[in-house]
N, C-alpha and C positions, 0 to 999 in steps of 0.2 A: 503490498500497498503505498504510495508516493506522494498523495495528495486527499485531499477534503478532511475528515472530520480525524479522529485521535479513535483509532481501535477500544474494543473497552479491557485488552488488558487480562482477558481469563484465557485464551487458547491457553489448552494442554496439548496444543500439536510438535511445537517444536519447530515451526517451520519457519517463521521468520528470523531473521538476525533482529538481534536483540542489539539495540545502542551503545554496551558494550560489551559487544560477543568479539572473541580475542584476548582478552582478558582474564590474570589467573590471578585467583586473590588468593592467599593460605590464613581461614578462620580457626585462631587459636581460643576464639571467645566461647566462655559460658554464661549462663542465664539467661535474661534476652537486653542488657544492652547492646553489647556486643552484635551474638546473634539478628539481633533485628539488621544492625547494618551489614550485614552481612545476606541478608537478606532482600535488601533492598537495590545491592551493588547484582545478585541471581536474579533479580524480577527481571532485571535490564539486561540480562545477556551474559554478563561476566562467571568462569567457571570458577566458582568455589566448592573449595575444599575445605568441610568441616573437619579438622582434624582433635580427636577428643585420647585423652588419658586413658589407658586401661581400664579405671571404673569408669570413666563417660561424664557426660555431663551431669551436672546435679541435676537440670532439668528434666532428666530421662525420668526421674525420680515425683515428678510432677501430676497431682490428678487433673482431671480424671484421663483414667487409660480404655485405649480401645486394641482388645487383643493384646494388653500388656503392652501399650506403647502411649507413652504421654499427648494430650490432645496439645498442651502446647507446647510442648517442645517439635512434636511435628511441624506446625503450624508456622514457628519464625526459625525453621531448617530446614524449608521447601525449596527445591529448584539447588540445594546443595550434592555435591558427593562426599561420601565418608571414611574416613582413614585412621584407623587408631595408632599412637604413637606413643613409645615412654619414651619422652624428652631422656629424660637422664639416664636414659642405652644408647648407648658410642654406638648400634649399630639402626637404629631408631633415629638417633638426631642425624646420623648420616645419609638416612632414608629425604627427610626435611629440608638440609644443605645444598641436595639435590634438588629439591623441587624451589628452593629461595633461588637458587640461580637461577630459574627461567620464569620466580615471578614475577609479579606486579606488585602488587598488594599482601603486605600481613597486616591484617587484625589482631590489636589480644588487648587484653582485659583485668590482668593479672593486678595486684598491686605495684605500687610504682618500687623498682628494684628487683623482681623478681624475675624480667628478664633479663636484666642485664646477669644475677647471678646462674642462669641457666647459659649461660654463654652466645645470649639472644638480643643483647641489648642493640640498640641502634644503631654505634659505631660498628660494632661485630655484623650487621646486617647491611650497613650502607658501605663498609668493608669490599663484601664481597658479594653486593650484589649492586652499585650505583646509581640503579634507575628504580631502584625499589622504594615503593612508597611505604611508611609504616605508619600504621593507624591504631592510636590509643585510646581507649578508657577507664576511667577510674573514678572515687567515689567522689575524691576531692581535690584532683589533677598531681601535676608532677611535679608540681615544688609548694613551696608558704607551709606555713608549721602544719598541717591538717593532713602535708600529703600525705600520711604514713599511715593512715586511717581508712578501715574499711568502708565501707558505706554501702548501703543498700536504700535503694525509694523509701523505702518509710523513715529513714533520720533525716532523708536529703529536703522531701516534703515539709519536716518540722523546721530544716535548719534553711532551708532556703525564703522560710515566708512563706509557703505558698498556703500551709497549715491553720494561720493566725489570720487568714482572711478567707475561709474557706468554713461553712455551715452557718449557721440560724444565727443572727444579731447578736442572741444574749449567750449563747450557747458555748461548747468545748471549741477546742482545734480537734478539724477532722481531717481527715485525710481524703486525696479523690480516690474511688474505689481504684481508676486508673493509672498503672503505671505507668504517669506521666515522665518523674526524673530516667528513667529506665527507655523507654521512645524516646524522647528529645534528646536526649544522650547521641543517641543510636542515630537519629534523621540528621545531626549537626556532627558526627563523624564522619557520615555520609557524603556530605556536603560537599567538607574541610577533604576527605581522599579526591573527589570529580576535581576542585579547585587544584592537590595536587598534583594529579594526571595531569592537566590541564597545562600546569607551568611545566614541566616532563616534557610534553611534548615541545615546550620552547629552550627550555635549557639543556636536556636529557639528563638532569637530575633531579633523582628521589630526593623527600624530606621526610620529616618526624612532625603529623599530624595529628595533635593530642589534646581531646577534651576532658568534659567529667561532669559524672550527675549532678553535681551542686549547682557546677556555671551553667550548665545548659536550662536547667529547673529556673534558676535567677533570672538567667534573662525572658523568660518564657510571662515575667509580672509588668507588662509594659506598662498597662495602667497604674500600677501601685507602684513602679518606679517613676513613673511622670509623677505622682500625685505626690509623693515622698521631698523628690526633687526641688520641684515645685515651691513649697510650704514648708517642711522639714517634718512635717507631724506624719506619726504611725498611719497610713492607711485602715480605717476602720471596716470592722466588719459590717455586711450591708445584705446579708442573708441572700434573697435571687433576685435585687437590684440590683443595678451599674452604675459602675463608677461615673460616667462621661455619658450617659447619656436617659430619656427617658421620655415613658415607658418604655421599657424592656426586659419583661420578663417571664415566670410563667404566673399563668392564673387560671381556676380553676371551674369548669364548666360543669353543667348539670350534668354531663357522666363520665368524666375525667379530668384531663389536662393537656393546656394550649398554651404556648408561646405565641409572643405576636411585639412583633419588632416595629412600637408609632411612635419611635422619635424623632423623625424625617416630620419636617413640618407638613409638607404635604400628608406625609400620611396621617399625622396626629388630627388633622382637620377634618377626615373622611372620618377617623377612630370616631372620633366627635357627634360626627353627625349620623354614624351607627346606631350609634346608643339613643339618638335621639335629644344631645344636649350639646348642639354646635358652638352654646354659647361660653363653652370650655378653652376654646380655640386658639377666644378672645380673654381670655381671665389673665390676668396680670399676672400672676400667683400662677402659668402656664403656659404663657402668652410664645415663651423660648424655651428655646431647650434646655438652656441651663437654670430657666425659671422651675422648670417639670424635675430636675436634679435636685435642686431647694425641696420643692415640698413635694416629692417623691409619694411616700406615705398616702396623699393626700388624692394622689389622683389614681394611684394604685386601688386605693378604695374605691372611689363613685367608678370605674373600671370595674375595678372586680362584682360589685353588684347587679353590671348589667351582665357581664361575662356567663355568668352561674346561671341565668336561666335560662341559657340555651343548651345544647348540644357541641359537643366538639365538633364531628361532621355537619351541623350547620354552619356556626363558625367558621372553623375553614371554608368552605363555599361561598360565603359575604364576604369573604377577606380577601380570599384569591380572585374572588370578580372586582371587588376596589381595588387593587392591585399594592393592597398592603401585607410586607411579608409574616407568615405564623406557619406556625407547624405543633403535628400536637406530638405527645409525648409516648413515643411510642419503647416496647419490649422487644429483648433482643430476639424474640421470636415471630414480633412483628418489622422487626428492619430488616432480617433476611427473607422476608417474603416482601417488600414492597418493591414495588413494579420500579421504580428509580433504582435503586440500588439495585437491583434483577438486569436492567438493559442498562447499566453503565457495569454491568460483569462483576460487580462485587464480593460474591460467587461462584465459585469455582472448585472444580472438582480433580482428584489425584487419584491418581492406585499406588495404592504406600505395602513394600513388600512383604508386613507379618497386619498391617491393619484391613488391610485391603480399602474398597471404594472408600476417600474422606470427603467429604467440601472443605473448604480452607477459604481465605479470605481471596480477594482478587487483586489485582495490583493496581491501586490508586490512580499509577501518576500515567495518564496516555502519552505517548507518542507516536505522530499521524505515519512517519517513516518506522523507525523501527522500537515497536510499540514491549511493552514488560510482560512478562506472561509467567506463565502455570506451567510448567514443563515436566516435573522429574518430585516426589513427595519427597519429605525429609530424609536421608540415611536413619535405617538400624545402626549400631554403633559396630564399625568397619569394614560397610556393606560392601566399600569398594575396593577396600586390601587391596586386592589379586590385581585390578590393573593399572592402582599406581604403583606402586612400591616396585622398585627396582628400574622405575621410568622415566629417564630423565624424557622433561618437555623438550618438546623441540620448538626455537623458538626460528 
């Protein structure tokens, strides 16, 4: 496909060349953050070899299981080949170095210093293969007073400020159920690796790219940072409200929940007309968005009184007809049967060696000429040892 709209990214045929076709990535990472980066590169066509210790990635023990295989592990390790290596064994280490000779990228998310102790630090890798890009994720970064600490999503959500602004106004700190710091760091590292590869195209030299769970999560709090830098005050908890837009939150209908983004001036005026109170649009308390942000509780109370009188479906029909952004609160069984999600290829299927035919997430990034795709299932432990061991990659 060379023109027109991007493809869905859900193909399992493997017949279309991906944007990163020809790149070899050695993925030493475990858990979620690093493997998520490896998955992004693999989805876009790179040959990603998932290298695991003889004990395997700890995520292989994460429930739920299908035929004994971890569903989480299978999801974010799809499109990779699997190789089992003990990097403390000289023969296995020799296999790794052979792979490094032809590799483009190495990914790791050990604690800072572990790669160097294994003899695989940046200096050693760069000396062996100057074109290599090393991508590293750690809890707190390779430098600084916390560099030696281990870090998981839980404490990073706490230390990044995220928990302090999440949840009901008067409630305790809340953890977002999504592993936002892991996924965010994985995405940032993907961007960094691609940037380093682009630089290598110009200079012929690789470089070390590193990020951390902490930095990645702090950087996502853009509204909170802007508020603090502007006035020096702690951003307060707002519950469902938004720091810079109003009305912009969840409302209860007669049979469920609905989100309405009515902050834009023309949207707010139409919304006031829909609830039979057009005069609110010219009320000094609500006339401009900044006024509504200051008086958010009051405008939400007025809107909520009307919204709860009708069903979610009724409101969706009316709001969509008026062009006011809105959306129902969906559960995951509804998400993965939603016609838009299906039309965009966000549910794909793949055949796993042990678990059989499995559904997985599709590829969210759409490229018109070199689309990403789901081509293979996650490997079982050491599944591709036979085809990888002892065979140097031809450049």
